[in-house]
C-alpha positions as CSV (number, residue, x, y, z in Angstrom):
1,M,-37.5,98.5,163.8
2,T,-36.7,96.6,160.6
3,P,-38.6,97.2,157.4
4,T,-40.1,93.7,157.7
5,N,-41.4,94.4,161.2
6,I,-42.9,97.7,159.9
7,V,-44.7,95.8,157.2
8,N,-46.0,93.2,159.6
9,D,-47.1,95.7,162.1
10,T,-49.0,97.6,159.4
11,T,-50.6,94.5,158.3
12,N,-51.7,93.6,161.8
13,Y,-53.0,97.1,162.3
14,D,-55.1,96.8,159.1
15,S,-56.4,93.4,160.1
16,E,-57.1,94.0,163.7
17,T,-58.1,97.7,164.1
18,C,-59.7,98.4,160.7
19,P,-62.1,95.5,160.1
20,L,-64.1,97.7,157.6
21,L,-61.0,98.2,155.5
22,R,-60.3,94.5,155.7
23,T,-63.8,93.6,154.7
24,S,-63.7,96.2,151.8
25,N,-60.5,94.8,150.6
26,A,-61.8,91.2,150.8
27,H,-64.9,92.2,148.8
28,N,-62.8,93.9,146.2
29,A,-60.6,90.8,145.8
30,E,-63.6,88.6,145.5
31,A,-65.1,90.9,142.9
32,Q,-61.9,90.9,140.9
33,I,-61.7,87.1,141.1
34,A,-65.4,86.8,140.1
35,E,-64.8,89.2,137.2
36,K,-61.8,87.2,136.0
37,T,-63.5,83.8,136.2
38,K,-66.8,84.9,134.7
39,S,-67.3,82.7,131.7
40,T,-68.6,84.2,128.4
41,P,-71.9,82.6,127.3
42,L,-71.3,79.8,124.8
43,P,-72.8,80.5,121.3
44,K,-74.7,77.3,121.2
45,A,-76.4,77.8,117.9
46,Q,-73.2,78.7,116.1
47,L,-71.3,75.8,117.7
48,A,-74.0,73.3,116.7
49,A,-74.0,74.6,113.1
50,L,-70.2,74.4,113.0
51,C,-70.2,70.8,114.3
52,A,-72.8,69.9,111.7
53,V,-70.5,71.2,109.0
54,R,-67.3,69.7,110.6
55,I,-68.6,66.1,110.9
56,V,-68.9,65.8,107.1
57,E,-65.2,65.4,106.5
58,P,-64.4,62.6,108.9
59,I,-67.4,60.6,107.6
60,A,-66.4,61.0,104.0
61,F,-62.7,60.4,104.8
62,T,-63.1,57.3,107.0
63,Q,-65.9,55.5,105.2
64,L,-63.4,54.1,102.7
65,F,-61.0,52.8,105.2
66,P,-62.7,49.4,105.8
67,Y,-62.7,48.6,102.1
68,V,-59.9,50.5,100.4
69,N,-57.6,47.5,100.4
70,E,-60.3,45.3,99.0
71,F,-61.1,48.0,96.4
72,M,-57.5,48.0,95.3
73,S,-57.6,44.2,95.1
74,D,-60.7,44.3,93.0
75,L,-58.9,46.5,90.5
76,H,-56.5,43.6,89.9
77,L,-53.4,45.9,90.2
78,T,-51.2,43.1,91.5
79,D,-51.4,39.4,92.3
80,D,-49.3,39.8,95.5
81,P,-51.5,40.6,98.5
82,S,-48.6,42.1,100.4
83,K,-48.3,44.8,97.7
84,I,-51.9,46.0,98.0
85,G,-50.7,48.4,100.7
86,F,-48.6,50.3,98.1
87,Y,-51.7,51.2,96.2
88,S,-54.0,52.0,99.2
89,G,-51.2,54.1,100.6
90,L,-50.9,55.9,97.3
91,V,-54.7,56.6,97.2
92,E,-54.5,58.2,100.7
93,S,-51.3,60.1,99.9
94,V,-52.8,61.7,96.8
95,F,-55.7,63.1,98.9
96,A,-53.3,64.6,101.5
97,I,-51.0,66.1,98.8
98,S,-53.9,67.8,97.2
99,Q,-55.1,69.1,100.5
100,L,-51.6,70.3,101.3
101,C,-51.6,72.3,98.0
102,S,-54.9,74.0,98.8
103,I,-55.1,74.5,102.6
104,Y,-53.2,77.8,102.8
105,Q,-54.9,79.2,99.7
106,W,-58.3,78.5,101.2
107,A,-57.2,80.2,104.5
108,N,-56.1,83.3,102.5
109,I,-59.3,83.4,100.4
110,S,-61.4,83.1,103.6
111,D,-59.6,86.1,105.0
112,V,-60.9,88.1,102.0
113,I,-64.4,86.8,101.0
114,G,-65.4,85.3,104.4
115,R,-65.5,81.9,106.1
116,R,-69.0,80.7,105.0
117,P,-68.5,80.6,101.2
118,V,-65.2,78.8,101.5
119,I,-66.6,76.2,103.9
120,F,-69.7,75.5,101.9
121,F,-67.9,75.3,98.6
122,G,-65.4,72.9,100.0
123,I,-68.0,70.6,101.4
124,I,-70.0,70.5,98.2
125,G,-66.9,69.7,96.3
126,L,-66.0,66.9,98.7
127,A,-69.5,65.4,98.4
128,V,-69.3,65.3,94.6
129,T,-65.8,63.8,94.6
130,T,-66.8,61.2,97.1
131,L,-69.5,60.1,94.6
132,M,-66.8,60.0,91.9
133,F,-64.7,57.7,94.0
134,G,-67.6,55.3,94.4
135,L,-68.1,55.2,90.6
136,S,-64.4,54.6,89.8
137,K,-63.4,51.5,87.9
138,S,-59.7,52.1,87.5
139,L,-56.7,53.3,89.5
140,A,-56.5,56.5,87.4
141,S,-60.2,57.5,88.2
142,V,-59.7,56.6,91.9
143,L,-56.6,58.9,92.0
144,V,-58.4,61.7,90.2
145,A,-61.4,61.5,92.6
146,R,-59.1,61.5,95.7
147,C,-57.0,64.4,94.3
148,L,-60.0,66.6,93.7
149,G,-61.4,65.6,97.1
150,G,-58.2,66.7,98.8
151,L,-58.3,70.1,97.0
152,F,-61.8,70.7,98.3
153,S,-60.9,69.5,101.8
154,G,-58.3,72.2,102.2
155,N,-60.8,74.4,104.1
156,I,-60.1,72.6,107.4
157,A,-58.0,75.5,108.7
158,V,-60.9,77.8,107.9
159,I,-63.3,75.7,110.0
160,H,-60.8,75.8,112.9
161,S,-60.6,79.6,112.6
162,V,-64.4,79.9,112.9
163,L,-64.2,78.0,116.2
164,G,-61.6,80.4,117.4
165,E,-63.7,83.4,116.4
166,I,-66.9,82.3,118.1
167,T,-65.2,81.4,121.4
168,D,-62.7,83.0,123.8
169,S,-60.4,81.8,126.6
170,T,-63.3,81.6,129.1
171,N,-65.6,79.2,127.2
172,Q,-63.2,77.3,124.9
173,M,-62.7,74.6,127.5
174,V,-66.4,73.8,127.0
175,A,-66.6,74.4,123.3
176,L,-63.5,72.5,122.3
177,P,-64.6,69.1,123.6
178,I,-67.9,69.5,122.0
179,Y,-66.3,70.5,118.7
180,G,-63.7,67.7,119.2
181,L,-66.5,65.2,119.3
182,T,-67.2,65.6,115.6
183,W,-64.1,63.7,114.4
184,P,-64.5,60.6,116.7
185,I,-68.3,60.5,116.0
186,G,-67.6,60.9,112.3
187,S,-65.0,58.1,112.6
188,I,-67.6,55.9,114.2
189,I,-70.2,56.6,111.5
190,G,-67.8,56.5,108.5
191,P,-66.3,53.0,109.0
192,L,-69.7,51.6,109.9
193,I,-71.1,52.9,106.6
194,G,-68.1,51.6,104.7
195,G,-67.9,48.2,106.3
196,T,-71.7,47.7,106.2
197,F,-72.6,49.0,102.8
198,S,-69.6,48.0,100.6
199,H,-70.6,45.1,98.3
200,P,-74.3,45.5,99.3
201,A,-75.6,43.3,96.5
202,S,-73.8,40.3,97.8
203,K,-74.4,41.1,101.5
204,Y,-78.1,42.0,101.1
205,P,-79.3,40.4,97.9
206,E,-83.0,40.4,98.8
207,V,-83.0,44.2,99.4
208,L,-80.1,45.6,97.4
209,G,-79.4,43.0,94.8
210,Y,-79.5,45.5,91.9
211,Q,-77.2,45.1,88.9
212,F,-75.9,48.7,89.3
213,L,-74.7,47.9,92.9
214,K,-73.0,44.7,91.6
215,D,-71.2,46.7,89.0
216,Y,-70.3,49.4,91.5
217,P,-69.9,47.6,94.8
218,Y,-68.5,50.7,96.6
219,F,-71.0,53.3,95.4
220,L,-73.5,53.0,98.2
221,P,-71.3,54.0,101.1
222,C,-70.0,56.9,99.0
223,F,-73.6,57.9,98.2
224,I,-74.6,57.9,101.9
225,A,-71.6,60.1,102.7
226,F,-72.7,62.4,99.8
227,V,-76.2,62.7,101.3
228,I,-74.8,63.5,104.8
229,A,-72.5,66.2,103.3
230,I,-75.5,67.9,101.5
231,I,-77.4,67.8,104.8
232,G,-74.5,69.4,106.5
233,V,-74.3,72.2,103.9
234,F,-78.1,72.8,104.2
235,L,-78.0,73.1,108.0
236,G,-74.8,75.2,107.9
237,S,-76.3,77.6,105.3
238,I,-79.3,78.2,107.6
239,F,-77.6,78.5,111.0
240,L,-73.9,79.2,110.6
241,E,-73.2,83.0,110.6
242,E,-70.2,84.8,109.1
243,T,-67.5,85.2,111.7
244,L,-64.8,87.1,109.8
245,P,-64.5,90.5,111.5
246,S,-64.3,92.5,108.3
247,K,-67.5,90.9,107.0
248,R,-69.5,91.5,110.2
249,N,-69.4,95.2,109.6
250,G,-69.3,95.9,113.3
251,K,-72.8,94.4,113.8
252,K,-73.6,92.3,116.8
253,S,-74.2,88.7,115.8
254,S,-77.3,87.0,117.3
255,S,-75.2,84.2,118.6
256,S,-72.1,86.2,119.5
257,N,-71.0,86.8,123.0
258,A,-71.8,90.0,124.8
259,G,-68.8,92.0,125.6
260,T,-66.7,90.3,122.9
261,V,-67.9,90.1,119.3
262,G,-70.8,92.4,120.0
263,D,-68.7,95.1,121.5
264,Y,-68.2,97.9,119.0
265,T,-64.8,99.0,120.5
266,T,-63.4,95.5,120.3
267,T,-64.8,95.0,116.8
268,A,-63.2,98.3,115.6
269,L,-59.9,97.2,117.1
270,I,-60.1,93.8,115.4
271,L,-60.9,95.5,112.1
272,S,-57.9,97.7,112.4
273,E,-55.5,94.8,112.9
274,K,-53.6,93.4,109.9
275,P,-52.5,89.7,109.5
276,L,-48.8,89.1,109.7
277,S,-47.0,87.6,106.7
278,V,-46.0,84.0,106.7
279,S,-42.3,84.8,107.3
280,K,-43.1,87.0,110.3
281,L,-45.4,84.3,111.8
282,L,-42.8,81.7,111.4
283,S,-40.2,83.9,113.1
284,I,-42.3,83.6,116.2
285,P,-40.8,80.6,118.1
286,I,-44.0,79.1,119.4
287,V,-45.7,79.3,116.0
288,S,-42.8,77.6,114.3
289,A,-42.6,75.0,117.1
290,L,-46.3,74.2,116.8
291,A,-45.9,73.8,113.0
292,L,-42.9,71.5,113.3
293,S,-44.4,69.5,116.1
294,G,-47.7,69.4,114.2
295,F,-45.9,67.9,111.3
296,M,-44.6,65.0,113.5
297,L,-48.0,64.6,115.1
298,S,-49.7,64.3,111.8
299,Y,-47.1,61.9,110.4
300,L,-47.4,59.6,113.4
301,G,-51.2,59.8,113.6
302,T,-51.7,59.3,109.9
303,S,-49.2,56.4,109.8
304,F,-51.0,54.7,112.6
305,D,-54.4,55.0,111.0
306,V,-53.0,53.6,107.7
307,V,-50.9,50.8,109.1
308,F,-53.6,49.7,111.6
309,V,-56.0,49.1,108.7
310,L,-53.3,47.4,106.7
311,F,-52.3,45.3,109.7
312,C,-55.8,44.2,110.3
313,Y,-56.3,43.3,106.6
314,S,-53.0,41.4,106.1
315,P,-52.9,37.6,106.7
316,I,-51.7,36.4,110.1
317,E,-48.7,34.8,108.5
318,S,-47.7,38.2,107.0
319,G,-47.8,40.0,110.3
320,G,-51.5,40.9,110.4
321,L,-54.9,39.7,111.7
322,T,-56.8,38.6,108.6
323,F,-59.8,40.8,109.3
324,S,-62.7,41.2,106.9
325,A,-63.9,44.7,105.8
326,S,-66.8,44.4,108.3
327,Q,-64.4,43.6,111.1
328,I,-62.1,46.5,110.2
329,G,-65.1,48.7,110.2
330,Y,-66.1,47.6,113.7
331,S,-62.5,48.2,114.9
332,L,-62.5,51.7,113.5
333,A,-65.9,52.3,115.0
334,I,-64.6,51.2,118.4
335,A,-61.8,53.7,117.9
336,G,-64.3,56.4,117.2
337,A,-66.4,55.5,120.3
338,I,-63.3,55.6,122.5
339,G,-62.4,59.0,121.1
340,A,-65.9,60.3,121.6
341,A,-65.9,59.1,125.2
342,I,-62.6,60.8,125.9
343,Q,-63.8,64.1,124.4
344,L,-67.2,64.0,126.2
345,C,-66.1,62.8,129.6
346,I,-62.7,64.1,130.4
347,M,-61.5,66.7,127.8
348,S,-63.2,69.6,129.4
349,Y,-61.8,68.6,132.8
350,L,-58.3,68.3,131.4
351,L,-58.5,71.7,129.8
352,R,-59.6,73.3,133.1
353,T,-57.1,71.5,135.2
354,F,-53.9,71.1,133.3
355,D,-51.6,73.3,131.2
356,S,-52.3,72.8,127.5
357,A,-48.6,72.6,126.5
358,K,-47.9,69.9,129.2
359,M,-50.8,67.8,128.0
360,Y,-49.7,68.2,124.4
361,N,-46.3,66.8,125.3
362,F,-47.8,63.9,127.3
363,C,-50.0,62.9,124.4
364,M,-47.0,62.9,122.0
365,A,-45.1,60.7,124.5
366,L,-47.7,57.9,124.0
367,W,-47.0,57.2,120.3
368,P,-44.0,54.8,120.7
369,Y,-46.1,52.5,122.9
370,T,-49.0,52.7,120.5
371,F,-47.0,51.2,117.6
372,L,-45.3,48.6,119.9
373,V,-48.6,46.9,120.8
374,L,-49.5,45.9,117.2
375,P,-46.8,43.2,116.7
376,I,-47.8,41.8,120.1
377,L,-51.3,41.3,118.8
378,N,-49.9,39.4,115.8
379,L,-47.9,37.2,118.1
380,I,-51.1,36.4,120.1
381,A,-52.9,35.5,116.8
382,R,-50.0,33.3,115.6
383,A,-50.0,31.5,119.0
384,G,-53.7,30.8,118.8
385,L,-54.0,29.9,115.1
386,D,-55.2,26.3,114.5
387,E,-53.0,25.0,111.7
388,T,-55.6,22.5,110.6
389,T,-58.6,24.7,110.3
390,G,-56.9,28.1,110.0
391,E,-59.3,29.5,112.6
392,L,-58.6,31.3,115.9
393,G,-60.0,30.0,119.1
394,T,-62.8,31.9,121.0
395,T,-60.4,32.8,123.8
396,I,-57.8,34.2,121.4
397,V,-60.4,36.2,119.5
398,A,-61.6,37.7,122.7
399,L,-58.1,38.5,123.8
400,L,-57.4,40.1,120.4
401,W,-60.4,42.4,120.7
402,V,-59.3,43.5,124.1
403,G,-55.9,44.2,122.8
404,I,-57.4,46.1,119.8
405,A,-59.5,48.2,122.2
406,F,-56.4,48.9,124.3
407,V,-54.2,50.0,121.4
408,L,-57.0,52.2,120.0
409,M,-57.5,53.8,123.3
410,L,-53.8,54.7,123.4
411,S,-54.0,56.1,119.9
412,K,-57.0,58.2,120.8
413,V,-55.4,59.6,123.9
414,A,-52.4,60.4,121.8
415,C,-54.6,62.1,119.2
416,L,-55.8,64.6,121.9
417,A,-52.7,66.5,120.7
418,Y,-54.7,67.6,117.7
419,P,-57.3,69.7,119.5
420,L,-54.6,70.8,122.0
421,S,-52.6,72.1,119.0
422,M,-55.6,74.1,117.9
423,V,-55.9,75.6,121.4
424,L,-52.2,76.4,121.5
425,T,-52.3,78.0,118.1
426,K,-55.2,80.2,119.1
427,E,-53.5,81.2,122.3
428,N,-50.3,82.1,120.6
429,A,-51.5,83.8,117.5
430,P,-50.0,87.3,117.6
431,N,-53.4,89.0,116.9
432,A,-57.0,88.1,115.8
433,A,-56.4,89.0,112.2
434,S,-53.5,86.5,112.0
435,L,-55.5,83.6,113.5
436,G,-56.5,82.3,110.0
437,R,-53.0,82.3,108.7
438,S,-51.6,80.8,112.0
439,N,-54.0,78.0,111.7
440,G,-53.2,77.7,108.0
441,I,-49.4,77.3,108.7
442,V,-50.0,74.6,111.3
443,Q,-52.5,72.8,109.2
444,F,-50.2,73.1,106.2
445,A,-47.4,71.4,108.2
446,M,-49.9,68.6,109.2
447,C,-51.1,68.1,105.7
448,F,-47.6,68.0,104.4
449,A,-46.9,65.0,106.7
450,R,-50.2,63.4,105.6
451,S,-49.2,63.8,102.0
452,F,-46.5,61.1,102.2
453,A,-47.1,59.3,105.5
454,P,-49.6,56.7,104.0
455,F,-47.3,55.7,101.1
456,V,-44.2,55.6,103.3
457,V,-45.7,53.5,106.1
458,S,-47.4,51.2,103.6
459,A,-44.2,50.6,101.8
460,L,-42.3,50.0,105.0
461,F,-44.9,47.4,106.0
462,A,-44.8,45.6,102.7
463,I,-40.9,45.6,102.5
464,S,-40.7,44.4,106.1
465,V,-43.0,41.5,105.4
466,E,-41.7,40.6,101.9
467,Y,-38.1,40.4,103.0
468,N,-38.8,39.3,106.6
469,L,-36.8,42.1,108.1
470,L,-36.7,41.9,111.9
471,G,-39.2,39.1,111.6
472,G,-41.4,41.3,109.4
473,H,-41.5,44.0,112.0
474,L,-38.8,46.5,110.8
475,W,-41.6,49.0,110.2
476,V,-42.4,48.9,114.0
477,A,-38.8,49.7,114.9
478,I,-38.7,52.6,112.4
479,M,-42.0,54.0,113.6
480,V,-41.0,53.8,117.3
481,T,-37.8,55.7,116.4
482,V,-39.7,58.4,114.6
483,S,-42.1,58.6,117.6
484,F,-39.2,59.4,119.9
485,L,-38.0,62.0,117.5
486,G,-41.5,63.5,117.6
487,I,-41.3,63.6,121.4
488,T,-38.0,65.5,121.3
489,I,-39.4,68.1,118.9
490,S,-42.7,68.6,120.8
491,R,-40.7,69.6,123.9
492,K,-40.1,73.0,122.2
493,V,-43.9,73.7,122.6
494,E,-44.0,75.3,126.1
């Protein structure tokens, strides 16, 4: 009798003549599966407080998008409308450069003094600098305000670390989509605030026709963002608990999960771990791959956000759509709504069903097509432009809005790579003590790309239009090429 037959006979004997043994084995297997699949309770209060804090940045960041080009025009920096993009790109690049310089420092500080003080100090600073931006009357004051705002916004990696510390692999598929809603919701609220309340004295003279608002036409949206930030700090200070293991002193948090944070053995183990150095973290292939791919993701995502606003603002003859600040605000609000719908409706399902690395690569693969759609919208606008009146027909306008919704949907699906990068960073951090630094490295790479992407893509757009390179669409060819390079790099994330 062969060994295979012996095994088969033994199996048959167990199944047929020992039903109690078979039942016992089945129950044990079921118990093991149940134990493995049992989800840790979601810390709802902590997650809600974290979301209240997180939503502040996208509101403050995106509320200026609808009017930033108009703001630069009002400063009379140039008489050539096609060059406005240089200055608006510079304003956004200064913010990202400052954030780049502070992000890793904030992560290190939070590993020493705790997450809460770093988060709240950063938000208060962002709120004050947003007010400064609204009161600016020169390019120098605008740049100073954005520079300081970027320094205070460097705590983003710390906020991500808190999410990693209040969740685990069993409940992050629920927590991450909820947390991920903060950016799209913030990017709905922010542009609506900016588009609706910029130049309030001229838009609503009966109610807001004050001389102060005439002198400072961009103060009101900044003030509203300031108030929202202060509310976020107030709520966070009440409900958000400290999550840094060394600051919990082994005590069980009221919102922590039983068997994880509250377990003394686990806590003691976490406290005994030491964070790895930057060089050691970068020597881990998956961490370095996430950082490099994150750089490309951030460059592409930031470039699209900037060039989309510039594309909408520019005249149709210059390759754009000639949108007003209000129309740009509505477009960005549509983008936020699409992003929120994706996070709310399908993100949790995707995380449960598909491998995170494969989804990440799929999202990166969408960027070339996202950029390719924009010149098609301009061609539609050119074809429907009435040369006598300079107006677009109703059908063409409707078609353009459908096209805008489509390209924004593509961009938001592609941007799912951001939360997926956060999941992959948490999963591949060598230990809990290194999570803050791992997030810091990846966020540093992303902020580095954001530091020059706005200026570069704005310059490409202006040069392409001014010299009519590839029919004014050279910037599209370059961005598509960069997108394919990003796809190649992202394949290292496995």
